[in-house]
N, C-alpha and C positions, 0 to 999 in steps of 0.2 A: 366475188363471195360467195355466191351458191355453191360453184363449182369448187371450190374451197371445199368447203362444207364434205360434199359428197365425197371428197376424197378422203377424212376424215372420216366419214361413215365406214367406207370401201378398208382403209389402212383398217380400224377398229375390228371389222367384221375376222378380216384375215389374222389379226393378231388372235382372237380365238377361235380360231380354227386349230383343230389340232392334226398334227400330221399323224403319216403310217407309225412313226418309230412314238410318236409318244403314245397311241392307239397300243399300240404292239405290248409297250410297256406298261400300260394297265392293263393290257387283260394276264400277265406272269404276274401282277400285284394280286390281280385277282383268283390267279390257281391257287397263290400262299394263301389268302385269307378263306378259301372258302372248304370249309369241313365234309361238305356234304350237301346234296341239291337231288329236289325232288322233280321231275318234268313229263309234261303228257304231250302226245305230240301226234300229227299223224304220217306216214308214208306211203306214197305213192311209186309205182314201180312200172316203170310203161315198157319193158323189157319185153313184154310178149306182145300176143294176139288183141289183147285185153286188157287195160291198166288195173293192177292188184294194188287194193288200200288195206292198209293195215292202222290199227292204233295199236302206239304204242308209248308203257310208260315206265321210267327210269329210275333208280333207285338210287344211290353210289352213297358211299359214307367211307371217308378216309382211312386206311390206308389204300385201300384193294378190295373196297367191295363194292358188289354192284347187284342189280337183278332186275333184268328188262323181263318185258311182258310182251310179247306181239301177239295181236289178237288178226288174223283176218278180217274184216269188215263182212266180207260177200260171205265167206264158206266155213263161219265160224269153227276156224282151225286157230289153236292158241299151240305157242311156246316159249320157253322162258330160254334165260343165260341167268346162269347164275354164278361169280364168283365169291369164294371166301377162302376159308384159311388151310379148309383140306382141297380146292383142286376148284377147278371151272369145267361147271355143271350145265346142260343142254337138255330143259325136260319136256318129254311130248306125253302130257296127259293123257290123251286121246289114244292112244296105246298101251300106257302103261310104261312105256321106257322114259331112262336115264342116261345117259352117257357122262361120263365125266370123262374131261379131257388135262394130260401134261404139256398145260398149253400157258402161253405169257399172255392170250387176249387180257383186254384190249390193246394192251401195246404196240402189239405188231402189227396191228394198221392201222387205218383211216376207220372211223367210226360214226355214220354222219348223224345222229343220235344221242352221242354223248360229250358233253361239252369241253371238256377235259384235253378230246381229241381233236375236235375243231378247232382249239387254238394251239393245240401242237403243232397244227398243219399249219396253222397261220406263221404263227414263231420261226418256227424252222424251212418255211420255202420265203429262201432271201431273194426269188423273181416276186411274190405274190404284187396282186396289184391293188389298188389302195383307192376306192372312192366314196361319197361323203354327201348322204340326201338330208331333208328336214331334220331326218329322226332317226336315220342309220348310218352308220357302219358297214361295205360293204367291201369285204376279203375276195379275189380271186384266187386260188391257190393250185400249187399238187397234188395229189390224193398222195395215199400210199397203200394203197386196195394190196391186193395177189394179182387183179386181174388190169392193173392203171393202164395197160396195152389200149381197152379197151375205154373206160372212166379215168382219164389222165387228169382232169381239173374238176374243181367243182366253186360254186359261186356263196358265202358264208354272208348274211346278212343280222347282222349285233344290234342292238338298241342302243342308244348313243344314254341314256338313262343309266342303265345300270352294266352295259356291255353285256346280256342275258343274248340266247340265240335266237331268233324269226324264226329263220329259211333256211334251208342248206338246196342247193340244186346240185347237184352231184352230174357230170356231162359227158357225154362220150368225143370221139376225136372233132368232131362236126359241131359241137355246142349245145349237140341238142337234149335237155336235161331228161336222163336215163328215172334217176331217182331224184324224189324231190321229197323232203322235210316239212312239211308246217311245225312249229313251236307253239299250242295254246297257253299252256301257262308252265311258269318256269319260277321256283323254292329253292330260293338258298338258304343256306345254312337247316333246313330239314330235319327236323328228333329221328332218327334212327336206331335201333338197337342192334349191337348184335347180332340176337336170335331169327332178327325180322329176313336174315340171309342165308338162315338153314335150309338146307336142301332137302328133306323130312320133310320141314313144315313145309311151304313152298308148295314142294308136289300135290301134298293134301289138300292144299287149298285151291290149287288150282283144278285139279281135278273133282271137287263140287260145282266147279264153275263149266266145266267142260266133260260134257256128255262122252263115255269111251264109243271110241269108235264101232258102226256096224262093219264088218267083216264086207269084202267087194265079193257078189258071186263071179264063180268065173265068166258069164255074159259082160257085166259090168269091166270086166277087165281087161284093157284095149293096150295094145304093145304102140308106144311110141319111139320114135325116131330123132334124134339129132339134126340140126340143120345145120348147127356147124360141124364138120370135121376134115381139120385142114389136112391135106397131103394123103389121105385114107380116104377110103369105098366099102361101102359093105359089100359081103364076099361071101356070106354066112349067116343064117338064121337059123337056131334051133329051137327046139322045143319040145323041155323035158316031161315029165309029170310024174309031179311032185304027193305026197301025204294032204299037202291044201292046196292041189291043183294043179297049174301047173310051173314053171320055170322059164324064161324064154334069155337064150342067149344069143348076142347080136356082134359078128366079128368084123372088123374094120381093118382091113390091110391096105399099107404103102407105107408110106416115109415116117408115118404117124396113127401107127397101128396104137385100135386100142380093141378093148370087150367092154361091153352093158350088157349090161343083167339086172332081166326088172322079172320081179315076181311079186303075190299078193303080199301085204304086209300081215302080220299074225297076233293082234292081241294081248299081251300076254295076263294070264291070269292073276296075279301080282304084280308089283310096280317091282320090274328088274334092271339092275346099273352095271352097266357095261361101261368096263374101263380104256382110254382108247391115247397111247401115247402119239399125238397129233392135235390138230387144230381143228378145230370149230372153225367154217365158212358159211360166211353169207352166199346164200346163191341167189339171193330178191326171193324167192316166193317161199323158202323155207332153210334152216340152218342145217351143213349140212358136217359131214367127216371127213376131211383129208389125214389119208395117213397111209408111210408106204408104198407110193405112185398110186393114190387110188382114192374116191372120194364115193363115199355111200349117202343115202337122201331115204328120208320117207317125204310122199306125197300123195294125196287121195285118195287114201290105202293101198300104195304101190311103194315095196321094195325096192330100189333102185342100188345098183354097183359097178361103178365103173372104173377101168383099169387100163393103166398103160404105161410100157417101158420106154415108152417115146416122148410121149407128152408131159409138157412141163405143166409145175400148177396152176397157170395163168391158162395154159389150155386147157388143162382136167377140167376148169370153172366152165370157162366156156363153152367144152363141151353139153357139161351139166348144165346149165341153164338153158343152150338152145336145144334142149329131151324135152320142155318145159312148154317151152314154146312153139312147137311142130305139136301139129294134129297128124291121126292117128293115119300112118300110110295107106 
C-alpha cells in the first residue's frame, strides 16, 4: 500500500510538471499579452582584467519604443539607447553627443536585458536545453550576437510564477559566463506615454544626472593596443599633432589588416546629433557605432575608430573589445 501511494504521488507530480513545449507556448502567449514593461537589472561584464558592473533600467512600450539607460557603477558613466518613431538613438550625455542610427535594433541581435529578445532566443532555438527547479524554468539557448562565435550560448532563468526574467548568463565556448545580468524588478504593463521616449527630453534628463566630462590632459591620454589581432601584426605607429593635442594611428598588416585611430574626445559646447547608416554595437564597456567596415566608440575621454576591409563585423567587434582589455604598451 505504501508503495502504491508513493507511485500515485510521483504520477501526480509528473502530471503537474510543464514540458519545454508548454512553457515555450506560454511565453509566446505572454509576449502577446504584454503591452509594456519596466525592468531594473545589474549587468556584470567579465571581458577585461577587472569586472565592470552596470545598473540598467529598461522601459518598453509596444510596438517598438525602447529606453535603455546604462550606468557604469564604478566609473560614473552613463549612456542611453532610445528607439522611437524617429529612429534609434545612442545618447552620451557626458560629451553632449547623440547618434541616430538607421537600424532595426533590437530585433537584429540578442539583447540580454530585453525580455522580448530573451523570449525570441528561447522560441527560435529548436535545440534549446530545458531544466526545471523548485521556483524556476531554466533554458540554455544559442545567442544571436554579431560576435556569437565568442559568446555562442546563454542560460536564461525565468520565474515559474509569472515567467519574468531572473537572470541571464552569456557564455563563451568554454561555458564561462562573461556577461551576467541579474534582474531585481520587472513590472509588466507599466504606464508609459509616447513622450517618455522623446530623444530631446531624455537627453536633457540624463544631462542633469551626469556631469559633462572634463577633457583629458595630454599626460592622461595613453595609447591602448588590442590584444586580439588575428592574422595581423603592428607595423606602424604614427603620432599626429592636432588642435586638441594628438592623434595616434596604429597600422596592423597581414591577412586581416586594420587601422586603429585614437585621440582625445572633444566635449561639444551644445548637444550635437550625428546620423549614421549603421548599427549600434554593444562592446560591453560602451555602445559603439558599426558602419561601412568601421567601428567607432568613446571611452574614458578617448575617441577610437577601427577600420578594416579584411575583418568581418564579428572580428571588428572582437578587436574593439580587446583594445579596452589591454594595458598601455
